[in-house]
C-alpha positions, 0 to 999 in steps of 0.5 A: 395083145400089146404091140411094139410102139416106138414113140417117134414124136416124143417130146419132154417139156422144156421150160428152161426153168431157173433155180428157185433162188433166182426167182427170189424177191426180197420181202415176198412171202408164200405163207405168213406163219401166225405169231404164237398167242400169249397163252402159248408163250406163257406155257412154253416159256423161253424156248430159245433160251433152252438151246445151247448158245453154239446151236443157235443161228446168228441170222435167218437162213437165206431161203428164197423169198417167193410167193405161193403162186410162183412156188407152185408154178416152179415145181409144176414146171419141174414136174412136167420136165420129168413127167415123161421120164418118170412114166417110162419103164425101168429096164434101163435101171440095171443093176439091182432090180428096179421094178414097178411099185403097186399103188396100193403099197403107197396107200398102205404105207400112208396109214402109218404117217401119224406114228412117231417113233418115240411114242410108247411101244404099246401104242404101235404094236401093229407096226412092230408086228409088221417089222417082226413078221417081215423079218420072218419073211426074210429069214425064210427067203434067205435062210439067215437066223436074224435080220436088222432092218435099220440100215438106210440102203444097200451100201449102208447094210454092207457097211453094217456087215463090215462093222459086224465082221470087225466086231466078230474078229475083235471078240476073238482077238484076231482083228489085228491079224485079219485085216484083208477082205476079198471081193471081185471086180464085178461085185458091187463097188460097195463090197470093196468100199465099205470094208475099206471104210471100216479099216480093211485092206481090199483084194480084188479078183478079176474074171476068167475070160471064158467063164466070166467069174474068178477062178477058184484057184485065184481065190485060193491064192488070195486067202490066208491067215490075214483074211477077214472075209469075202464080200461077193455079189452073185450073180455079178453085175454082168448077170453071170452066176458063179456056179462054184459059190459054195466052194468059194465059201468053203475056201474062205471058211477053211482059212478062218474068214467070214462070208458076206453075200451081197444080194442086191441082185436077188430078183432071179433067185427068190424062192429058188436058192438061199444064202444059207445053203451056199454056206454064207454067214451074212447077206443083205437085200435092197428092200427098196428094190427087190421087194418093190418100193422103188427108191426113186433116185436116192431115197427112201431106202432100206437095206436088210442085213441078215446074219447066222446065229454066231453073229446075231449078238453084234447086230445093231440095236434095237431089234424087234422081239415078241414076249407074252403076246407083246412086241417090243424094242430090245436095246439090251444087247451088250455086244451090239455094234450100236445104232447105224440109223435113227430110231429103227429105220425107214418104216414106210419102206418096210410096210410097202415091202411087207404088203408086196410079199403078202400080196404074192405069197411064197409061190408068187415070189418064186414066179417073180424069179422065174419070169425075171429070168425068162424075160432076161433070156428073151430080151438078151436074144433080141438085143444081141441081134442088133448090129454093134452089140456084143456080150462079154464073157461066157459065150453061149451061157445064159445069164440070170436076170440081167446082162452087161452088154457092150457097144464097143463094135458100134463105136469102132464102126461109127464113132458112136459110143454108149454115152451117145446112145444113152443120151439118144434113147431119151429122145424116144421117151425111155429113161437113160440107161445104166452103163457100168460102175467106173472104171469100165472093164467091159468097154462101152458098156450098158447094163439092162435088167428086164425084171418081172414087171415088163411084158413081151411087147415092152421088151420088144419095144425097148430092143426096137429103139436100140436097133433104131439108134444103132441104125441112126449111128450108121446113117447120121452119127452126128444125130446121135452124138449131139443127142438129146434133142427132145428132152428137158435137158439139152446139155450132157454132163461133162465127167471131167467137170464132175471130177473137178472140185474147183467147178462144183457148186453144191449150194446156192451160196457156193454157186454165187461165190464161184459164178456170180462174182 
């Protein structure tokens, strides 16, 4: 049986690697691209002349000029600096369920690398079949009637939902009247941000201190003839499940609004509860998290948006259909909101998620949910035993698959807060943890989600590292406050600089302009 083993001697590689532009030497080349042969030139004609004048570069792009050897060394150094972090577990990555992606999924996704989305439908029937069947899986899991797999991530799917809600109310002549969207403070921030981007006014509900979720009475006061929809995450990012969710849905429906279910936190519910039975009109999944295929820090991802029949006409084009034994892309949908991404989405993510579901089957998906909740409840007991840790809201009630904890007490007693612990945890070979969306409602927060990936020993090791850091905070707080000491990066991000556009340098050209004068 696996044992608890804290990496006392963990050290991440540190090369003090310059950025690649600083390695540039004028005239140095990695690869010399051969010039086209005359026969090719004759055949292709004046390619440059076919481009509009305003789309042509006036000068070559200022790319770094580096030999192949030095390019290889540069990226090997960078990969070694991140190697330890990449191999660590992802309990730290709550919320939204980061989990292990079986390597076979990557191998299967590689089988479609030769397909171009512009090629004839007859030549990619296999891929379209995967899309079609994956939609059937999601319909079964959620109870929705149709899905689009086009959005490039969770927030993108939520924005697509907001766009469909606009189209729905506009089609009924009520858009001008219904201009308010209700959400909760512990729903994902995109549940407020994307409807706001789509032109809606946002009303945010705050939790009851005792239950950890908003009171039904608060919602009843917020809804009106102006309500376009509610966007809600359940369980919320605190891990607390709203037991009155069906009554929330009925309240909004009675007022004429629609109900969107943010199911980025669906890991503890697969095969157990469905959006349809709760009465929702729409829901989404983070395909790249809930169904394996982790997004690897910013991509690639896919947000699957599902709708009931009364909203299906507004889905983005194309949809994947089946007729006479052939799969095809349907663009002939007059009420569609249009396209929300190029072609028909990120195909490798769909293939990996399809493989994962096929591997597990229906019983396996339910087991994923059961183990996730079991792991979380066991882990919560271990974490709450650590002096300095508290859990806000709903005392004595179990969470679902994640918990938002607080180091508030530790900070009061030692001066060591959650950012200090987050930086110190990297010294033990564990990836820094997720705190909370800003602004923090729970003080000194940290959010952990031990999904089905992790063993009992994994959970106990993680809790033992947190306990050790809490002990260090009491014996030598400066050791924790000046961490990390063994990671590739020695500097902490300074939030005040991240909030100051005058200090940003998003490109090499901007960096030179600001700091290399």
